[in-house]
Chimera marker file (.cmm) of the C-alpha trace (Angstrom):
<marker_set name="trace">
<marker id="1" x="0.484" y="0.313" z="0.485" r="1" g="1" b="0" radius="0.5"/>
<marker id="2" x="1.306" y="2.994" z="-1.169" r="1" g="1" b="0" radius="0.5"/>
<marker id="3" x="1.418" y="6.036" z="1.326" r="1" g="1" b="0" radius="0.5"/>
<marker id="4" x="-1.049" y="9.340" z="0.900" r="1" g="1" b="0" radius="0.5"/>
<marker id="5" x="-0.885" y="12.069" z="-0.314" r="1" g="1" b="0" radius="0.5"/>
<marker id="6" x="-2.000" y="15.499" z="2.297" r="1" g="1" b="0" radius="0.5"/>
<marker id="7" x="-4.958" y="16.784" z="0.537" r="1" g="1" b="0" radius="0.5"/>
<marker id="8" x="-6.060" y="19.570" z="1.339" r="1" g="1" b="0" radius="0.5"/>
<marker id="9" x="-10.111" y="20.378" z="1.443" r="1" g="1" b="0" radius="0.5"/>
<marker id="10" x="-11.983" y="23.519" z="2.068" r="1" g="1" b="0" radius="0.5"/>
<marker id="11" x="-10.103" y="26.390" z="0.882" r="1" g="1" b="0" radius="0.5"/>
<marker id="12" x="-13.813" y="26.305" z="-2.380" r="1" g="1" b="0" radius="0.5"/>
<marker id="13" x="-14.145" y="23.239" z="-1.798" r="1" g="1" b="0" radius="0.5"/>
<marker id="14" x="-17.328" y="22.348" z="1.532" r="1" g="1" b="0" radius="0.5"/>
<marker id="15" x="-18.352" y="19.430" z="0.720" r="1" g="1" b="0" radius="0.5"/>
<marker id="16" x="-17.550" y="15.946" z="-0.310" r="1" g="1" b="0" radius="0.5"/>
<marker id="17" x="-19.830" y="12.842" z="-0.539" r="1" g="1" b="0" radius="0.5"/>
<marker id="18" x="-19.038" y="9.691" z="-2.171" r="1" g="1" b="0" radius="0.5"/>
<marker id="19" x="-21.667" y="6.406" z="-3.480" r="1" g="1" b="0" radius="0.5"/>
<marker id="20" x="-20.770" y="3.350" z="-4.206" r="1" g="1" b="0" radius="0.5"/>
<marker id="21" x="-21.977" y="0.021" z="-3.832" r="1" g="1" b="0" radius="0.5"/>
<marker id="22" x="-20.729" y="-2.213" z="-1.430" r="1" g="1" b="0" radius="0.5"/>
<marker id="23" x="-20.081" y="-5.213" z="-3.921" r="1" g="1" b="0" radius="0.5"/>
<marker id="24" x="-19.946" y="-4.283" z="-7.635" r="1" g="1" b="0" radius="0.5"/>
<marker id="25" x="-16.892" y="-4.525" z="-9.681" r="1" g="1" b="0" radius="0.5"/>
<marker id="26" x="-17.299" y="-0.409" z="-10.799" r="1" g="1" b="0" radius="0.5"/>
<marker id="27" x="-17.626" y="0.253" z="-7.452" r="1" g="1" b="0" radius="0.5"/>
<marker id="28" x="-13.494" y="-1.582" z="-6.178" r="1" g="1" b="0" radius="0.5"/>
<marker id="29" x="-11.127" y="1.644" z="-6.705" r="1" g="1" b="0" radius="0.5"/>
<marker id="30" x="-14.012" y="3.629" z="-4.909" r="1" g="1" b="0" radius="0.5"/>
<marker id="31" x="-13.610" y="0.834" z="-2.089" r="1" g="1" b="0" radius="0.5"/>
<marker id="32" x="-9.627" y="0.434" z="-2.599" r="1" g="1" b="0" radius="0.5"/>
<marker id="33" x="-9.803" y="4.285" z="-1.856" r="1" g="1" b="0" radius="0.5"/>
<marker id="34" x="-11.971" y="4.283" z="1.323" r="1" g="1" b="0" radius="0.5"/>
<marker id="35" x="-9.364" y="1.666" z="2.564" r="1" g="1" b="0" radius="0.5"/>
<marker id="36" x="-5.716" y="3.346" z="1.367" r="1" g="1" b="0" radius="0.5"/>
<marker id="37" x="-6.546" y="6.698" z="1.472" r="1" g="1" b="0" radius="0.5"/>
<marker id="38" x="-9.658" y="7.858" z="3.851" r="1" g="1" b="0" radius="0.5"/>
<marker id="39" x="-7.732" y="8.145" z="7.449" r="1" g="1" b="0" radius="0.5"/>
<marker id="40" x="-5.241" y="10.262" z="5.875" r="1" g="1" b="0" radius="0.5"/>
<marker id="41" x="-7.765" y="11.983" z="4.653" r="1" g="1" b="0" radius="0.5"/>
<marker id="42" x="-10.218" y="13.107" z="7.425" r="1" g="1" b="0" radius="0.5"/>
<marker id="43" x="-6.598" y="13.482" z="9.533" r="1" g="1" b="0" radius="0.5"/>
<marker id="44" x="-5.489" y="16.298" z="7.443" r="1" g="1" b="0" radius="0.5"/>
<marker id="45" x="-8.975" y="17.609" z="7.208" r="1" g="1" b="0" radius="0.5"/>
<marker id="46" x="-10.581" y="16.500" z="10.516" r="1" g="1" b="0" radius="0.5"/>
<marker id="47" x="-13.472" y="19.254" z="10.220" r="1" g="1" b="0" radius="0.5"/>
<marker id="48" x="-14.453" y="18.891" z="6.900" r="1" g="1" b="0" radius="0.5"/>
<marker id="49" x="-17.513" y="16.700" z="5.878" r="1" g="1" b="0" radius="0.5"/>
<marker id="50" x="-16.256" y="13.739" z="3.740" r="1" g="1" b="0" radius="0.5"/>
<marker id="51" x="-19.774" y="12.018" z="3.941" r="1" g="1" b="0" radius="0.5"/>
<marker id="52" x="-19.566" y="8.041" z="2.437" r="1" g="1" b="0" radius="0.5"/>
<marker id="53" x="-23.224" y="7.044" z="1.372" r="1" g="1" b="0" radius="0.5"/>
<marker id="54" x="-22.746" y="3.287" z="0.260" r="1" g="1" b="0" radius="0.5"/>
<marker id="55" x="-25.585" y="2.082" z="-1.402" r="1" g="1" b="0" radius="0.5"/>
<marker id="56" x="-26.517" y="-1.368" z="-3.353" r="1" g="1" b="0" radius="0.5"/>
<marker id="57" x="-26.388" y="-0.665" z="-7.195" r="1" g="1" b="0" radius="0.5"/>
<marker id="58" x="-25.121" y="2.708" z="-8.017" r="1" g="1" b="0" radius="0.5"/>
<marker id="59" x="-22.752" y="3.905" z="-9.599" r="1" g="1" b="0" radius="0.5"/>
<marker id="60" x="-19.848" y="4.843" z="-8.534" r="1" g="1" b="0" radius="0.5"/>
<marker id="61" x="-20.276" y="8.869" z="-8.167" r="1" g="1" b="0" radius="0.5"/>
<marker id="62" x="-17.670" y="11.853" z="-6.686" r="1" g="1" b="0" radius="0.5"/>
<marker id="63" x="-19.747" y="15.207" z="-5.683" r="1" g="1" b="0" radius="0.5"/>
<marker id="64" x="-18.219" y="18.195" z="-4.491" r="1" g="1" b="0" radius="0.5"/>
<marker id="65" x="-20.445" y="21.151" z="-2.880" r="1" g="1" b="0" radius="0.5"/>
<marker id="66" x="-18.808" y="24.329" z="-3.412" r="1" g="1" b="0" radius="0.5"/>
<marker id="67" x="-19.714" y="28.375" z="-2.134" r="1" g="1" b="0" radius="0.5"/>
<marker id="68" x="-23.476" y="28.954" z="-3.187" r="1" g="1" b="0" radius="0.5"/>
<marker id="69" x="-24.590" y="25.259" z="-3.242" r="1" g="1" b="0" radius="0.5"/>
<marker id="70" x="-22.970" y="24.625" z="-6.423" r="1" g="1" b="0" radius="0.5"/>
<marker id="71" x="-22.784" y="21.073" z="-6.516" r="1" g="1" b="0" radius="0.5"/>
<marker id="72" x="-20.285" y="19.443" z="-9.102" r="1" g="1" b="0" radius="0.5"/>
<marker id="73" x="-20.730" y="15.613" z="-9.908" r="1" g="1" b="0" radius="0.5"/>
<marker id="74" x="-17.181" y="13.524" z="-11.279" r="1" g="1" b="0" radius="0.5"/>
<marker id="75" x="-18.744" y="9.648" z="-12.379" r="1" g="1" b="0" radius="0.5"/>
<marker id="76" x="-15.640" y="6.919" z="-11.097" r="1" g="1" b="0" radius="0.5"/>
<marker id="77" x="-17.027" y="3.721" z="-12.352" r="1" g="1" b="0" radius="0.5"/>
<marker id="78" x="-14.163" y="1.611" z="-12.992" r="1" g="1" b="0" radius="0.5"/>
<marker id="79" x="-12.333" y="3.785" z="-11.871" r="1" g="1" b="0" radius="0.5"/>
<marker id="80" x="-8.500" y="2.906" z="-9.769" r="1" g="1" b="0" radius="0.5"/>
<marker id="81" x="-7.258" y="3.718" z="-5.810" r="1" g="1" b="0" radius="0.5"/>
<marker id="82" x="-5.603" y="6.397" z="-7.100" r="1" g="1" b="0" radius="0.5"/>
<marker id="83" x="-7.743" y="7.650" z="-9.877" r="1" g="1" b="0" radius="0.5"/>
<marker id="84" x="-9.529" y="7.851" z="-8.010" r="1" g="1" b="0" radius="0.5"/>
<marker id="85" x="-8.200" y="10.445" z="-4.835" r="1" g="1" b="0" radius="0.5"/>
<marker id="86" x="-6.813" y="12.067" z="-8.579" r="1" g="1" b="0" radius="0.5"/>
<marker id="87" x="-9.842" y="12.776" z="-9.230" r="1" g="1" b="0" radius="0.5"/>
<marker id="88" x="-10.504" y="14.559" z="-5.013" r="1" g="1" b="0" radius="0.5"/>
<marker id="89" x="-7.524" y="15.996" z="-5.331" r="1" g="1" b="0" radius="0.5"/>
<marker id="90" x="-8.653" y="17.571" z="-8.375" r="1" g="1" b="0" radius="0.5"/>
<marker id="91" x="-11.764" y="19.016" z="-7.615" r="1" g="1" b="0" radius="0.5"/>
<marker id="92" x="-10.134" y="20.228" z="-4.344" r="1" g="1" b="0" radius="0.5"/>
<marker id="93" x="-8.411" y="22.371" z="-6.330" r="1" g="1" b="0" radius="0.5"/>
<marker id="94" x="-11.206" y="24.187" z="-8.818" r="1" g="1" b="0" radius="0.5"/>
<marker id="95" x="-13.025" y="27.343" z="-7.781" r="1" g="1" b="0" radius="0.5"/>
<marker id="96" x="-16.544" y="27.576" z="-7.268" r="1" g="1" b="0" radius="0.5"/>
<link id1="1" id2="2" r="1" g="1" b="0" radius="0.2"/>
<link id1="2" id2="3" r="1" g="1" b="0" radius="0.2"/>
<link id1="3" id2="4" r="1" g="1" b="0" radius="0.2"/>
<link id1="4" id2="5" r="1" g="1" b="0" radius="0.2"/>
<link id1="5" id2="6" r="1" g="1" b="0" radius="0.2"/>
<link id1="6" id2="7" r="1" g="1" b="0" radius="0.2"/>
<link id1="7" id2="8" r="1" g="1" b="0" radius="0.2"/>
<link id1="8" id2="9" r="1" g="1" b="0" radius="0.2"/>
<link id1="9" id2="10" r="1" g="1" b="0" radius="0.2"/>
<link id1="10" id2="11" r="1" g="1" b="0" radius="0.2"/>
<link id1="11" id2="12" r="1" g="1" b="0" radius="0.2"/>
<link id1="12" id2="13" r="1" g="1" b="0" radius="0.2"/>
<link id1="13" id2="14" r="1" g="1" b="0" radius="0.2"/>
<link id1="14" id2="15" r="1" g="1" b="0" radius="0.2"/>
<link id1="15" id2="16" r="1" g="1" b="0" radius="0.2"/>
<link id1="16" id2="17" r="1" g="1" b="0" radius="0.2"/>
<link id1="17" id2="18" r="1" g="1" b="0" radius="0.2"/>
<link id1="18" id2="19" r="1" g="1" b="0" radius="0.2"/>
<link id1="19" id2="20" r="1" g="1" b="0" radius="0.2"/>
<link id1="20" id2="21" r="1" g="1" b="0" radius="0.2"/>
<link id1="21" id2="22" r="1" g="1" b="0" radius="0.2"/>
<link id1="22" id2="23" r="1" g="1" b="0" radius="0.2"/>
<link id1="23" id2="24" r="1" g="1" b="0" radius="0.2"/>
<link id1="24" id2="25" r="1" g="1" b="0" radius="0.2"/>
<link id1="25" id2="26" r="1" g="1" b="0" radius="0.2"/>
<link id1="26" id2="27" r="1" g="1" b="0" radius="0.2"/>
<link id1="27" id2="28" r="1" g="1" b="0" radius="0.2"/>
<link id1="28" id2="29" r="1" g="1" b="0" radius="0.2"/>
<link id1="29" id2="30" r="1" g="1" b="0" radius="0.2"/>
<link id1="30" id2="31" r="1" g="1" b="0" radius="0.2"/>
<link id1="31" id2="32" r="1" g="1" b="0" radius="0.2"/>
<link id1="32" id2="33" r="1" g="1" b="0" radius="0.2"/>
<link id1="33" id2="34" r="1" g="1" b="0" radius="0.2"/>
<link id1="34" id2="35" r="1" g="1" b="0" radius="0.2"/>
<link id1="35" id2="36" r="1" g="1" b="0" radius="0.2"/>
<link id1="36" id2="37" r="1" g="1" b="0" radius="0.2"/>
<link id1="37" id2="38" r="1" g="1" b="0" radius="0.2"/>
<link id1="38" id2="39" r="1" g="1" b="0" radius="0.2"/>
<link id1="39" id2="40" r="1" g="1" b="0" radius="0.2"/>
<link id1="40" id2="41" r="1" g="1" b="0" radius="0.2"/>
<link id1="41" id2="42" r="1" g="1" b="0" radius="0.2"/>
<link id1="42" id2="43" r="1" g="1" b="0" radius="0.2"/>
<link id1="43" id2="44" r="1" g="1" b="0" radius="0.2"/>
<link id1="44" id2="45" r="1" g="1" b="0" radius="0.2"/>
<link id1="45" id2="46" r="1" g="1" b="0" radius="0.2"/>
<link id1="46" id2="47" r="1" g="1" b="0" radius="0.2"/>
<link id1="47" id2="48" r="1" g="1" b="0" radius="0.2"/>
<link id1="48" id2="49" r="1" g="1" b="0" radius="0.2"/>
<link id1="49" id2="50" r="1" g="1" b="0" radius="0.2"/>
<link id1="50" id2="51" r="1" g="1" b="0" radius="0.2"/>
<link id1="51" id2="52" r="1" g="1" b="0" radius="0.2"/>
<link id1="52" id2="53" r="1" g="1" b="0" radius="0.2"/>
<link id1="53" id2="54" r="1" g="1" b="0" radius="0.2"/>
<link id1="54" id2="55" r="1" g="1" b="0" radius="0.2"/>
<link id1="55" id2="56" r="1" g="1" b="0" radius="0.2"/>
<link id1="56" id2="57" r="1" g="1" b="0" radius="0.2"/>
<link id1="57" id2="58" r="1" g="1" b="0" radius="0.2"/>
<link id1="58" id2="59" r="1" g="1" b="0" radius="0.2"/>
<link id1="59" id2="60" r="1" g="1" b="0" radius="0.2"/>
<link id1="60" id2="61" r="1" g="1" b="0" radius="0.2"/>
<link id1="61" id2="62" r="1" g="1" b="0" radius="0.2"/>
<link id1="62" id2="63" r="1" g="1" b="0" radius="0.2"/>
<link id1="63" id2="64" r="1" g="1" b="0" radius="0.2"/>
<link id1="64" id2="65" r="1" g="1" b="0" radius="0.2"/>
<link id1="65" id2="66" r="1" g="1" b="0" radius="0.2"/>
<link id1="66" id2="67" r="1" g="1" b="0" radius="0.2"/>
<link id1="67" id2="68" r="1" g="1" b="0" radius="0.2"/>
<link id1="68" id2="69" r="1" g="1" b="0" radius="0.2"/>
<link id1="69" id2="70" r="1" g="1" b="0" radius="0.2"/>
<link id1="70" id2="71" r="1" g="1" b="0" radius="0.2"/>
<link id1="71" id2="72" r="1" g="1" b="0" radius="0.2"/>
<link id1="72" id2="73" r="1" g="1" b="0" radius="0.2"/>
<link id1="73" id2="74" r="1" g="1" b="0" radius="0.2"/>
<link id1="74" id2="75" r="1" g="1" b="0" radius="0.2"/>
<link id1="75" id2="76" r="1" g="1" b="0" radius="0.2"/>
<link id1="76" id2="77" r="1" g="1" b="0" radius="0.2"/>
<link id1="77" id2="78" r="1" g="1" b="0" radius="0.2"/>
<link id1="78" id2="79" r="1" g="1" b="0" radius="0.2"/>
<link id1="79" id2="80" r="1" g="1" b="0" radius="0.2"/>
<link id1="80" id2="81" r="1" g="1" b="0" radius="0.2"/>
<link id1="81" id2="82" r="1" g="1" b="0" radius="0.2"/>
<link id1="82" id2="83" r="1" g="1" b="0" radius="0.2"/>
<link id1="83" id2="84" r="1" g="1" b="0" radius="0.2"/>
<link id1="84" id2="85" r="1" g="1" b="0" radius="0.2"/>
<link id1="85" id2="86" r="1" g="1" b="0" radius="0.2"/>
<link id1="86" id2="87" r="1" g="1" b="0" radius="0.2"/>
<link id1="87" id2="88" r="1" g="1" b="0" radius="0.2"/>
<link id1="88" id2="89" r="1" g="1" b="0" radius="0.2"/>
<link id1="89" id2="90" r="1" g="1" b="0" radius="0.2"/>
<link id1="90" id2="91" r="1" g="1" b="0" radius="0.2"/>
<link id1="91" id2="92" r="1" g="1" b="0" radius="0.2"/>
<link id1="92" id2="93" r="1" g="1" b="0" radius="0.2"/>
<link id1="93" id2="94" r="1" g="1" b="0" radius="0.2"/>
<link id1="94" id2="95" r="1" g="1" b="0" radius="0.2"/>
<link id1="95" id2="96" r="1" g="1" b="0" radius="0.2"/>
</marker_set>
């Protein structure tokens, strides 16, 4: 398991929601991301809301909420753990 990068959330990003299925192969990368990177993500952003939503059969998606309620979603089906991490980094860098 690779060491997780320190991602700082919150400059423009107000909330992060991760939707995944507990069993589907399309959500495997998201499940791997949670196992490998979630703890360090929360350690680096202890008060930042990172919501994990599991639902059978749901398409894996990362939702980002910015200032003024603006939301962006990015599908992460069939993505690896590192690709999910890159997606979150990209969303954290976007401005509202």
